[in-house]
C-alpha positions in Angstrom: 76.5 -18.8 150.2 77.5 -17.7 146.6 78.2 -22.1 145.7 74.7 -22.7 147.4 72.8 -19.7 145.8 74.5 -21.1 141.8 73.6 -24.9 143.0 69.6 -23.9 143.3 69.5 -22.0 140.1 71.0 -25.4 138.7 74.2 -23.8 137.1 75.6 -26.1 139.5 79.3 -24.4 139.4 81.1 -26.0 141.9 84.9 -24.5 143.5 87.7 -26.8 142.4 90.4 -27.4 145.4 93.3 -25.9 144.3 94.7 -29.5 142.8 93.5 -29.8 139.6 92.1 -33.2 139.4 93.2 -33.8 136.2 97.1 -33.8 137.9 95.7 -37.0 139.8 97.7 -40.0 138.2 95.2 -40.8 135.7 96.5 -44.4 134.4 96.1 -45.9 137.9 93.1 -47.1 140.0 94.5 -46.4 143.7 95.6 -42.9 144.3 98.8 -42.0 145.8 99.4 -43.8 149.5 100.3 -40.6 151.0 96.6 -39.2 151.0 95.2 -42.2 153.6 98.0 -40.9 155.7 96.4 -39.6 159.1 99.1 -37.4 161.0 99.3 -38.9 164.8 100.1 -35.4 165.8 96.6 -34.0 164.4 94.8 -36.3 166.4 96.4 -37.5 169.4 99.2 -35.1 169.9 99.6 -32.2 172.7 98.9 -28.7 170.8 98.5 -25.1 172.6 95.2 -25.6 172.0 94.2 -28.7 174.3 93.3 -26.6 177.6 90.6 -25.2 176.2 89.8 -27.9 174.0 89.2 -29.7 176.9 86.9 -27.5 178.7 84.4 -27.7 176.5 81.3 -30.3 177.0 81.7 -33.9 176.0 85.6 -33.1 175.4 86.3 -35.1 178.6 88.4 -38.6 178.3 85.9 -41.4 178.9 89.1 -43.1 180.4 89.2 -41.6 183.1 87.4 -42.5 185.7 87.7 -39.3 188.1 85.8 -37.4 185.8 82.4 -40.4 185.9 79.8 -38.5 187.1 80.5 -35.6 185.6 81.4 -36.9 182.2 77.7 -38.5 182.6 76.1 -35.0 183.0 77.9 -33.1 180.3 77.5 -36.1 178.0 73.6 -35.8 178.9 73.8 -32.0 178.2 75.3 -32.9 174.4 73.1 -32.4 171.3 73.6 -32.5 167.7 73.0 -28.7 167.5 75.5 -28.1 170.5 78.0 -30.8 168.6 77.5 -28.4 165.5 78.2 -25.5 167.4 82.2 -26.3 168.8 82.9 -27.6 165.5 82.1 -24.4 163.8 83.7 -22.8 166.2 86.5 -24.8 165.4 86.3 -24.0 162.3 89.3 -22.4 161.9 91.1 -25.0 163.9 90.4 -28.6 161.5 92.9 -30.4 164.1 90.7 -29.2 166.9 87.8 -29.6 165.3 88.8 -33.6 164.3 90.3 -34.3 167.6 86.3 -32.5 169.4 83.9 -35.1 167.0 86.8 -38.2 167.9 86.3 -37.2 171.3 82.2 -36.9 171.3 82.0 -40.0 169.0 83.7 -42.2 171.5 80.7 -41.1 174.5 78.4 -43.6 175.2 74.8 -43.1 175.0 75.5 -40.3 172.6 75.7 -40.6 168.6 77.1 -37.3 166.5 75.0 -37.7 163.5 74.6 -36.6 159.9 74.5 -33.4 160.2 77.8 -32.9 162.9 79.2 -35.5 160.9 78.9 -33.1 157.1 80.0 -30.2 159.0 83.2 -31.8 159.7 83.8 -32.6 156.5 83.3 -29.5 155.1 85.7 -27.8 157.9 88.4 -30.2 157.0 88.0 -29.5 152.7 87.9 -26.3 153.1 90.7 -26.5 155.6 93.3 -28.7 152.9 92.9 -31.6 155.0 92.2 -33.8 152.6 93.7 -37.0 153.3 91.7 -36.7 157.0 89.0 -36.5 155.0 88.6 -39.0 152.7 90.4 -41.5 155.9 87.1 -40.0 157.9 84.7 -40.6 155.6 85.6 -44.6 154.1 85.8 -45.6 157.6 82.0 -43.2 158.4 80.8 -45.7 155.1 82.1 -48.8 156.1 81.2 -48.5 159.8 77.7 -48.2 158.2 77.1 -44.7 159.8 76.5 -43.6 156.6 72.9 -43.5 155.5 71.7 -44.2 151.8 73.6 -42.0 149.4 70.3 -39.8 148.3 69.7 -38.9 152.4 73.4 -37.9 153.0 74.1 -36.0 149.7 70.9 -33.2 150.3 72.7 -33.5 154.1 75.7 -32.3 153.0 74.1 -29.9 150.6 71.9 -28.5 152.9 74.6 -28.1 155.9 77.0 -26.3 152.9 74.3 -24.0 152.8 72.9 -23.2 156.2 76.5 -23.0 157.6 78.0 -21.0 154.6 80.7 -23.6 153.0 82.0 -23.7 149.9 81.1 -27.0 148.1 84.0 -29.0 146.7 83.5 -31.6 144.0 86.0 -33.0 146.5 84.3 -34.8 148.7 81.5 -36.0 146.1 84.3 -37.9 144.3 85.5 -39.4 148.0 82.0 -40.4 148.7 82.0 -42.7 145.4 85.7 -43.7 147.0 84.3 -44.6 150.0 81.0 -46.6 148.9 83.1 -48.6 146.6 85.1 -49.5 149.1 82.5 -50.4 151.7 81.1 -52.4 148.6 77.8 -49.8 148.4 77.8 -50.0 144.8 74.3 -48.6 144.3 75.1 -46.0 146.8 78.5 -45.1 144.2 76.4 -45.5 141.3 73.9 -42.2 142.7 76.7 -39.9 143.7 78.0 -40.6 140.0 74.7 -40.2 138.6 73.5 -37.3 140.7 77.0 -35.5 140.5 76.6 -36.0 136.0 72.9 -34.3 137.1 74.5 -31.7 138.4 77.3 -30.9 136.0 79.8 -31.5 139.2 83.4 -32.1 137.8 84.0 -36.3 137.7 87.8 -36.9 139.0 88.6 -39.7 136.6 90.9 -41.5 139.2 87.6 -42.0 141.3 85.3 -43.0 138.1 88.0 -45.8 137.5 87.6 -46.8 140.8 83.7 -47.6 140.4 84.1 -48.9 136.7 87.0 -51.7 138.1 84.6 -52.2 140.4 81.5 -53.1 138.4 83.8 -54.7 135.7 84.6 -57.6 138.7 80.9 -57.6 139.3 80.4 -58.6 135.7 78.2 -55.4 135.9 79.4 -54.8 132.5 75.9 -53.3 131.3 75.8 -50.4 133.9 80.0 -49.7 133.2 79.2 -49.2 129.5 76.0 -46.6 130.4 78.4 -45.0 132.8 81.0 -44.1 130.4 78.2 -43.5 127.5 77.0 -40.7 130.5 80.3 -39.7 130.7 81.1 -39.1 127.1 77.7 -36.9 127.5 79.6 -34.6 129.6 82.6 -34.4 127.5 84.6 -37.1 129.8 87.0 -38.9 127.4 88.6 -40.6 130.5 91.8 -41.9 130.5 93.8 -45.0 129.0 92.7 -47.0 132.7 88.6 -46.1 131.5 89.1 -47.9 128.2 91.4 -50.2 129.4 88.3 -51.3 132.1 85.7 -51.2 128.9 87.6 -53.2 127.3 88.0 -56.3 129.7 84.1 -55.7 130.1 83.3 -55.9 126.6 85.7 -59.1 126.0 84.2 -61.1 129.4 81.3 -60.8 127.4 83.4 -61.6 123.8 82.5 -58.8 122.4 86.2 -58.2 120.7 84.5 -56.1 117.9 83.0 -54.0 120.5 86.1 -53.7 122.3 88.4 -52.8 120.2 85.8 -49.5 119.1 85.9 -48.3 122.2 89.9 -48.4 121.6 89.6 -47.0 118.4 87.7 -44.0 119.1 89.7 -42.9 121.9 92.6 -43.2 119.8 90.3 -40.9 117.5 90.0 -38.5 120.3 93.4 -38.5 121.3 93.4 -39.5 124.6 96.9 -41.0 125.2 96.8 -45.1 125.8 99.2 -47.2 127.0 100.8 -50.4 126.8 97.9 -52.7 128.4 95.4 -50.1 126.8 97.3 -51.7 123.2 97.7 -54.9 124.6 94.4 -55.2 125.4 93.3 -53.7 121.8 95.7 -56.2 119.9 93.7 -58.9 121.6 90.6 -57.9 120.4 91.3 -57.9 117.0 93.1 -61.2 117.0 89.5 -62.5 118.7 88.1 -61.8 114.4 91.0 -63.0 114.1 92.8 -60.8 111.9 96.0 -60.9 111.8 97.0 -58.2 109.8 95.5 -55.3 112.0 97.0 -57.2 115.3 100.7 -56.7 113.4 99.7 -53.1 112.1 99.1 -52.4 115.7 101.8 -54.0 117.4 104.1 -51.9 115.4 102.2 -48.2 115.7 102.4 -49.3 119.6 106.3 -50.0 119.2 106.7 -46.6 117.9 105.6 -44.7 120.0 108.0 -46.7 122.5 106.0 -49.3 124.1 107.5 -53.0 124.2 105.0 -55.5 124.0 104.7 -58.4 126.5 105.4 -61.9 125.6 101.5 -62.2 125.7 101.0 -59.6 123.1 103.3 -61.5 120.4 101.2 -64.7 121.4 98.3 -63.6 120.2 99.0 -61.7 117.4 101.2 -65.0 116.2 98.5 -67.4 117.1 96.1 -65.1 114.7 98.4 -65.2 112.2 98.5 -68.9 112.1 94.8 -69.1 112.7 94.1 -66.9 109.6 96.9 -69.9 107.8 99.7 -67.4 107.1 102.6 -69.6 108.9 104.7 -67.5 106.7 103.9 -63.8 108.9 103.6 -66.2 112.3 107.1 -67.1 112.1 108.5 -64.2 110.8 106.4 -62.4 114.1 107.6 -65.2 116.0 111.9 -64.1 115.4 110.9 -60.8 115.8 109.7 -61.6 119.6 113.1 -63.9 120.3 115.0 -60.8 118.8 113.4 -58.6 121.1 114.5 -61.0 124.0 111.6 -62.8 124.7 112.1 -66.5 124.1 109.3 -68.6 121.9 107.3 -69.9 124.7 105.3 -73.4 124.3 102.2 -71.6 123.3 103.7 -70.1 120.0 105.4 -73.0 119.5 102.6 -75.2 119.2 100.2 -72.9 117.3 103.5 -72.7 114.9 102.8 -76.5 114.5 99.1 -76.4 113.7 100.0 -73.7 111.4 102.6 -76.9 109.6 100.1 -79.6 110.2 97.2 -77.6 108.7 99.4 -76.7 105.3 100.8 -80.5 105.2 104.0 -79.6 106.1 104.7 -82.5 109.3 108.5 -82.4 108.7 108.6 -79.1 110.2 105.9 -79.3 112.3 107.9 -82.1 113.6 111.1 -80.4 113.2 109.9 -77.5 115.4 108.8 -79.9 118.4 112.9 -81.5 118.4 113.9 -78.2 118.7 111.8 -76.6 121.4 112.9 -79.7 123.7 116.4 -79.0 123.0 115.9 -75.6 124.5 114.3 -77.0 127.5 110.8 -76.6 126.9 108.6 -79.7 128.0 105.8 -80.5 125.2 102.4 -80.6 127.1 99.3 -82.7 125.9 98.2 -79.9 123.8 101.3 -80.3 121.8 101.2 -83.9 121.1 97.3 -83.1 120.3 98.1 -81.3 117.3 101.0 -83.4 115.9 99.3 -86.6 116.4 96.4 -84.9 114.8 98.1 -84.2 112.1 100.0 -87.3 111.7 96.8 -89.0 111.6 95.1 -86.3 109.2 98.2 -86.9 106.5 98.0 -90.7 107.0 100.7 -91.1 108.7 99.6 -93.2 111.9 102.5 -95.2 112.7 104.6 -91.7 113.7 101.5 -90.8 115.6 101.5 -94.1 117.7 105.8 -92.7 118.3 104.6 -90.1 119.1 102.1 -91.7 121.3 104.5 -93.8 123.3 107.0 -90.6 123.6 104.1 -89.0 125.4 103.0 -92.2 127.9 106.9 -92.0 128.7 107.2 -88.4 129.7 103.9 -89.3 132.0 101.8 -87.3 130.3 98.5 -88.9 130.3 96.2 -89.0 126.5 92.8 -87.0 126.0 90.5 -88.2 124.5 90.8 -86.1 121.8 94.2 -88.2 121.1 92.8 -91.5 121.0 89.9 -90.2 119.1 92.8 -89.0 116.3 94.6 -92.3 116.3 91.3 -93.9 116.2 90.3 -91.9 112.9 93.7 -92.9 111.8 93.9 -96.4 112.4 90.2 -96.3 110.5 91.1 -94.1 107.4 94.3 -97.6 106.9 91.3 -99.6 107.4 93.1 -100.8 110.6 90.3 -101.7 112.9 91.8 -104.1 114.8 94.3 -101.5 116.3 91.2 -99.2 116.0 89.8 -101.4 118.3 92.6 -101.9 120.6 93.2 -98.4 120.9 89.2 -98.2 122.0 89.5 -100.9 124.4 91.7 -99.5 126.7 90.6 -96.2 126.2 87.3 -97.8 127.9 89.6 -99.2 131.1 91.4 -95.7 131.6 88.4 -93.8 131.4 89.2 -91.8 128.1 86.7 -93.0 125.5 83.8 -90.9 125.4 81.0 -90.7 123.8 82.8 -89.3 120.5 84.8 -92.5 120.6 82.1 -93.9 120.3 80.4 -92.4 117.5 83.6 -92.5 115.4 83.2 -96.5 115.2 80.3 -96.6 114.5 80.5 -94.4 111.6 83.2 -96.5 110.3 81.2 -99.6 110.6 78.1 -97.9 109.8 79.8 -96.7 106.4 81.3 -99.7 105.6 77.8 -101.9 106.1 78.7 -104.1 109.2 75.6 -102.9 110.2 75.2 -106.2 113.0 79.1 -105.4 114.5 77.8 -100.8 115.2 75.0 -103.2 116.9 77.1 -105.2 119.2 78.7 -101.5 120.0 75.6 -100.3 120.4 74.8 -102.3 122.9 77.9 -102.4 125.0 78.0 -98.8 124.5 74.4 -98.2 126.4 75.4 -101.1 128.8 77.5 -99.4 130.5 75.5 -96.1 130.8 77.1 -93.6 127.8 73.9 -92.1 126.3 73.8 -92.7 122.8 73.9 -88.8 121.3 71.8 -88.1 118.1 75.2 -88.4 116.6 75.1 -91.7 117.0 71.9 -92.3 116.6 72.4 -90.7 112.6 75.1 -93.2 112.3 73.1 -96.2 112.8 70.5 -94.9 110.4 73.2 -94.3 107.8 74.2 -98.0 108.5 70.7 -99.3 107.6 69.7 -97.0 105.1 73.2 -97.9 102.9 72.7 -101.6 103.3 68.8 -100.9 102.0 66.9 -101.7 105.5 64.5 -99.2 105.9 62.2 -100.6 107.8 64.8 -101.2 110.4 66.6 -97.6 109.2 63.0 -96.1 109.9 62.7 -98.1 113.8 65.8 -96.3 114.6 64.9 -93.4 113.8 60.9 -94.1 116.7 63.5 -94.8 119.0 65.6 -91.6 118.5 62.2 -89.8 119.0 61.1 -91.8 121.8 63.9 -91.3 124.1 63.6 -87.6 123.4 66.4 -87.2 121.1 65.4 -84.6 118.2 65.9 -85.3 115.0 68.1 -82.7 113.0 69.0 -81.9 109.5 71.3 -84.9 108.5 69.4 -87.4 110.2 66.1 -86.8 107.8 68.7 -86.1 104.8 70.2 -89.2 105.1 66.4 -90.9 105.6 65.0 -89.6 102.4 68.6 -90.4 100.6 67.9 -94.2 101.7 64.1 -93.6 100.4 65.2 -92.4 97.2 67.3 -95.1 97.0 65.1 -97.8 97.2 62.9 -95.6 95.2 60.0 -95.2 97.6 60.0 -91.2 97.0 56.5 -91.2 98.5 58.5 -92.1 101.7 61.1 -89.6 100.7 58.9 -86.9 100.4 56.8 -87.6 103.2 60.2 -86.9 105.8 60.8 -84.0 103.8 57.2 -82.7 105.0 58.1 -83.6 108.4 60.9 -82.2 108.6 59.4 -78.8 107.7 56.2 -79.0 110.1 58.6 -79.9 112.9 60.4 -76.9 111.8 63.8 -78.1 111.1 65.9 -76.1 108.9 67.2 -77.6 105.2 70.4 -76.9 103.8 71.8 -77.2 100.5 72.3 -80.8 101.2 69.0 -81.4 101.1 67.6 -79.8 98.6 70.3 -81.7 96.5 69.0 -84.5 98.3 65.6 -84.5 96.6 66.5 -83.0 93.8 69.3 -86.0 93.3 67.0 -88.4 94.1 64.0 -88.0 92.0 66.3 -87.5 89.1 67.3 -91.6 90.1 64.6 -92.8 89.6 64.0 -91.2 86.4 61.1 -88.3 87.9 63.1 -85.5 86.6 60.8 -83.0 85.4 59.3 -83.5 89.4 62.7 -82.6 90.0 62.9 -79.4 88.0 59.3 -78.5 89.6 60.6 -78.8 93.5 63.8 -77.1 92.2 61.7 -73.9 91.0 59.9 -74.2 94.3 62.3 -73.9 96.9 64.2 -71.3 94.9 60.6 -69.5 94.8 59.5 -70.3 98.5 62.6 -71.3 100.6 65.1 -69.0 99.2 67.4 -71.9 98.0 70.0 -70.8 95.0 70.9 -74.4 93.2 74.7 -74.4 92.7 76.4 -76.2 89.5 75.8 -79.7 91.9 71.9 -79.6 91.3 71.8 -78.6 88.0 73.9 -81.3 87.5 71.7 -84.0 88.5 68.6 -82.6 86.7 70.7 -82.8 83.4 71.8 -86.3 84.2 68.4 -87.4 84.5 67.1 -86.1 81.7 70.2 -87.8 79.5 69.2 -90.9 80.9 66.0 -90.2 80.4 67.1 -89.9 76.7 64.9 -86.4 76.9 68.6 -84.2 75.6 66.7 -81.3 74.6 65.4 -81.0 78.0 69.0 -80.9 79.1 70.2 -78.7 76.8 67.3 -76.6 77.9 68.6 -76.8 81.4 72.0 -76.5 80.7 71.1 -72.8 79.2 69.3 -71.6 82.3 72.0 -72.5 84.4 74.1 -70.6 82.0 72.1 -67.7 82.2 71.4 -67.5 85.9 75.0 -67.2 86.5 76.0 -70.9 87.2 79.3 -71.4 85.5 79.0 -75.8 84.1 82.3 -77.9 85.7 83.7 -81.0 83.8 80.6 -83.6 84.9 78.5 -80.9 83.6 80.4 -81.4 79.5 81.0 -84.6 80.6 77.2 -86.0 81.3 75.9 -83.9 78.2 79.5 -85.4 76.1 78.1 -88.8 77.0 74.6 -88.6 76.2 75.1 -87.3 73.0 77.6 -89.6 72.0 75.5 -92.6 73.3 72.0 -91.3 71.3 74.8 -91.1 67.9 75.0 -87.7 67.7 79.1 -87.0 68.1 79.0 -83.6 66.1 76.9 -82.1 69.3 79.1 -84.3 71.7 82.2 -82.3 69.7 80.5 -78.9 69.8 80.2 -79.1 74.0 83.3 -80.8 74.1 84.5 -77.1 72.2 82.5 -74.9 74.7 84.2 -76.8 77.3 87.5 -76.3 75.9 86.6 -72.1 75.2 85.9 -71.9 79.1 89.4 -73.2 80.1 88.3 -76.2 81.6 90.5 -79.5 81.0 89.0 -83.0 79.8 89.2 -85.1 82.7 89.1 -89.0 81.9 85.4 -89.3 82.3 84.9 -86.9 79.1 87.5 -88.5 77.0 86.1 -91.9 78.0 82.5 -90.5 77.0 84.2 -89.0 72.9 86.4 -91.9 73.1 83.5 -94.6 73.4 81.3 -92.4 70.6 83.9 -92.2 68.3 84.7 -96.4 68.5 81.1 -96.5 68.4 80.6 -94.4 65.0 83.6 -97.0 63.6 85.8 -93.4 63.6 89.2 -94.9 64.7 90.9 -92.3 63.5 89.2 -89.3 65.5 89.3 -92.3 68.3 93.2 -93.2 68.3 93.6 -88.8 68.2 92.0 -88.2 71.6 93.4 -91.4 73.2 96.9 -89.6 72.2 95.6 -86.1 73.4 94.7 -88.2 76.7 98.7 -89.2 77.1 99.9 -85.7 75.9 98.1 -84.1 78.6 98.8 -86.4 81.4 96.0 -88.9 82.1 95.9 -92.3 82.5 93.2 -93.9 80.5 91.1 -96.4 82.4 89.7 -99.7 81.5 86.7 -98.3 80.1 88.8 -95.7 78.0 91.0 -99.2 76.9 87.8 -101.6 76.1 86.1 -98.8 74.0 89.6 -98.7 71.6 89.6 -102.8 71.9 86.1 -103.1 71.2 86.6 -100.4 68.2 89.2 -102.3 66.8 87.2 -105.6 67.0 84.4 -103.7 65.0 86.6 -103.3 62.4 88.5 -106.6 62.5 92.0 -105.3 63.6 92.7 -107.5 65.7 96.7 -106.6 66.0 95.7 -103.5 67.2 93.1 -104.6 69.9 96.0 -107.0 71.2 98.5 -104.3 70.7 96.4 -102.1 73.4 95.3 -105.0 75.8 99.7 -105.5 76.0 99.5 -101.7 77.0 96.4 -102.5 79.7 98.2 -105.1 81.0 101.6 -103.0 81.3 100.0 -100.2 83.1 98.7 -103.0 85.5 95.4 -102.3 84.9 93.3 -105.3 85.4 91.2 -107.0 82.3 87.5 -107.2 83.1 84.6 -109.7 81.5 84.5 -106.8 78.8 87.6 -106.9 77.9 88.1 -110.9 78.0 84.7 -111.2 75.9 86.1 -108.7 73.2 88.9 -110.1 73.0 88.0 -113.5 72.6 84.8 -112.4 69.9 87.5 -110.8 67.2 89.5 -113.5 67.7 87.0 -116.1 66.9 86.1 -114.3 63.9 89.6 -114.6 62.5 89.6 -118.2 63.4 92.4 -117.7 65.9 90.5 -120.5 68.3 94.0 -121.5 69.7 94.6 -118.0 71.2 90.9 -117.3 72.3 91.0 -120.6 74.2 94.3 -119.1 76.1 91.7 -116.2 77.1 89.4 -118.0 77.8 91.1 -120.2 80.0 93.1 -117.3 81.5 89.6 -115.7 82.0 88.3 -118.5 84.2 92.0 -118.9 86.0 91.3 -115.3 87.5 88.0 -116.1 88.8 86.0 -114.1 86.2 82.9 -115.4 85.3 81.3 -115.4 81.7 78.1 -114.5 81.2 75.4 -114.8 78.5 77.4 -112.3 76.6 80.8 -114.6 76.3 79.0 -118.1 76.0 77.0 -116.5 73.3 80.2 -114.8 71.6 81.7 -119.1 72.2 79.2 -120.8 71.3 79.0 -118.8 67.5 82.4 -118.4 67.6 82.6 -122.3 67.2 79.9 -123.0 65.2 81.1 -120.4 62.4 84.7 -122.8 62.8 82.6 -125.8 62.5 83.2 -126.8 65.9 80.1 -128.2 66.5 81.1 -130.9 69.9 83.3 -128.0 71.1 80.1 -125.3 71.0 77.8 -128.2 72.6 79.9 -128.9 75.6 79.8 -124.9 76.1 76.1 -125.1 75.8 76.0 -128.2 78.8 78.6 -125.8 80.8 75.6 -123.2 80.7 73.4 -125.9 82.1 75.4 -126.7 84.8 75.6 -123.3 86.0 71.9 -122.9 86.1 71.9 -120.7 82.9 69.1 -120.7 79.9 71.0 -120.3 76.6 69.5 -117.7 74.7 67.8 -117.5 71.0 70.9 -116.4 69.3 72.6 -119.1 70.9 70.1 -121.7 69.7 70.2 -120.2 65.9 73.9 -120.0 66.1 73.6 -123.9 67.0 70.5 -124.3 64.4 73.0 -122.9 61.8 76.3 -124.9 62.5 73.9 -128.6 62.4 72.1 -127.5 59.3 75.6 -126.3 57.9 76.7 -129.6 58.2 73.0 -131.3 57.0 72.1 -132.5 60.3 68.9 -131.4 60.4 67.9 -133.8 62.7 69.7 -132.5 65.6 68.6 -129.1 64.2 65.1 -129.3 64.5 65.9 -131.2 67.7 67.4 -128.1 69.3 64.3 -125.8 67.7 61.8 -127.6 69.7 64.4 -128.0 72.4 63.9 -123.9 72.3 60.1 -123.5 72.1 60.0 -126.4 75.0 62.2 -123.6 76.8 59.8 -120.7 76.0 62.4 -119.0 74.0 60.6 -117.7 69.9 62.5 -118.3 67.8 63.5 -114.9 65.7 64.4 -114.5 62.5 67.4 -115.5 62.4 66.6 -118.7 63.2 63.7 -119.2 60.4 66.1 -118.2 57.9 68.3 -120.8 58.7 65.3 -123.2 58.4 63.1 -122.2 56.0 65.5 -119.9 53.5 68.9 -121.5 54.1 70.1 -118.3 54.6 73.5 -118.0 57.6 73.6 -114.7 59.8 77.8 -114.4 60.0 79.8 -114.5 63.2 80.1 -110.9 63.5 76.1 -110.0 63.1 75.5 -112.5 65.5 77.9 -111.1 68.1 77.0 -107.6 67.5 73.4 -108.9 68.3 75.1 -110.4 71.8 76.9 -107.3 73.0 73.3 -105.2 72.1 
């Protein structure tokens, strides 16, 4: 009665069983099987009390036919209160009470009821017959004789109060276990909550049974809530409890939460087992944080636990994901030294790491090693290696691996096919890519990504008609295009300059229910900017905003760069400010470079410098392109001193000049006829290990030509040829002009013939140089042949050419031809310039140098 009174007064302190629940195996979900064993003797064996027990009403064996009528009479005389009285009379003899209850239970037309069952439970528990009590409760709940947990708990407490039994926490913990075994999870949760509320001791082993059931049913939130209530009562659980909670978190992809449970348990000094450590390591590897996982692995080994193969594998894979192949290899060696052989997952992961680092040789070497050791590579292994080979440009080796896996009977996946296709296309082997694609189609391996790879290549190469044929083929066999497919086709039309078709594809895409993404809109905006349709490009941006499509830095930079390309740099600058203030865009160096380049091309160098100052003040570091753009702008505006100042600033920031920067400076000095400085920079360029390009050579050759130093110009031309840099029209025109000035007509004609032989077509500047040079050397007949050649090619001579011919005939005294040419020039709509009138009316002759420089300008 004392316990019941205590329960009623809300202190609810219950008598514990002699053996503390803490002594139970807390690291196992199930209890020892010995508690499940019921003594046959206790239930059916002969005892000294059998005679007296047989005299009790309802105790007859229903199988005894001789007592049927008497049995019926006694059954009808049974009542719940009578059964309870008999059970109470056997309180000191629990086995007899159990046997009596079993016999009453078998009587036809009578059910003992909840109260009699509760009395029997109390008798068994009080007498220490725990295993029988537990089995009895398991069967009673499983056979659906047990009412709702709320009713049973009330009746159990009530029976203890009425019949002066001591309430024992064991029976409530048993109830949780029985409900879980019967699949009555809600009842088990009710029992748990009732025990928490009434401060009844919870046995961790039985709580773990409930947690296990919840996790298996993916009732992870309920499991976490249950644990929180345990913690509120100061019950931390055991290693199995923590492991269950971590499993629940990992199932939901909440690796950090799983790690948190482990950390808190360790901080509280809970003794954790190897399985729990392994789960924690797995959670940390999900981040991945291989270093922390490795530290925990060492701690685990320090305790005496031996990491499993799976644990080692997780940490090795995490190291590889973080690009730390060296540490991954060390851990692999440690695993092998502990007697655990390298498995295929570890080997494949290490191969992936090698491929990412570009170390294809070691990746392939590892493949050979695992085959020698008896491991059979699978489709994933070959996929990793083939992708690595294609990425490094070794498509030949990728094809060998493809053949090797085919011989092993491994069917290639779409991933492998797609990697090979990318490899072929990267090497411009379109035909091979098509053959592989067709083969993949026949075998049913090709997917939408395979189509997109081909579509992307064709569209980027401007082969839109072929892309459209592939599209039709794809749609006809029932493959549904993706948003990426539409984006590829739109890109193809934009690059072709066919914005009408690009817009049509965009409309079709939306009409078929596909939602355009940020890539779609950005491609179209870029296309319209390049087509000089600024209004349409900006309208696309407004439409994008209205649809709620999130903008990216690529989007903002496309708009800024597009406006700068169409000479609307000031508008771009204003929009940049708006994007920064209203949309949180943080401009990068590339953004500022676009605006600086725009102002430079518009000749607004002060504005360009102001943007340069602004970017520096905002903490954005200028790069080589920034300085090169400014240097080039200053050089073209004959402001070499400011160009050199920018060059020095560039060096002070530790930036090395690239070929373009050297080209801008050298060209500036050459135009200033400062070949000493230009030559100095040319030598510096070679010293730092850079190779001059054709633009630098052309600038230097032109510079020496302007100084009439053709020997130096021809020497540079020779070096240019030795380095395998092909001469272009500008190179030949400059050399021919310089040679004609010096009267070296034969060498000039050889260069001209060489140029034509290479298929280089002369332009109006080349013809002007030729006619002017020939006329100055009295080669009027040859000059006229050049004029006739221009006529055959449909080129109209310019004023400089006519002026040179007029001056040539005037110099020979052939005024009639000179005047005819003047009239012909007028008939063609050309307006004579001052040079022409100086010859005709003043007899002044312009030098070949002046004419050549005027034509080049």
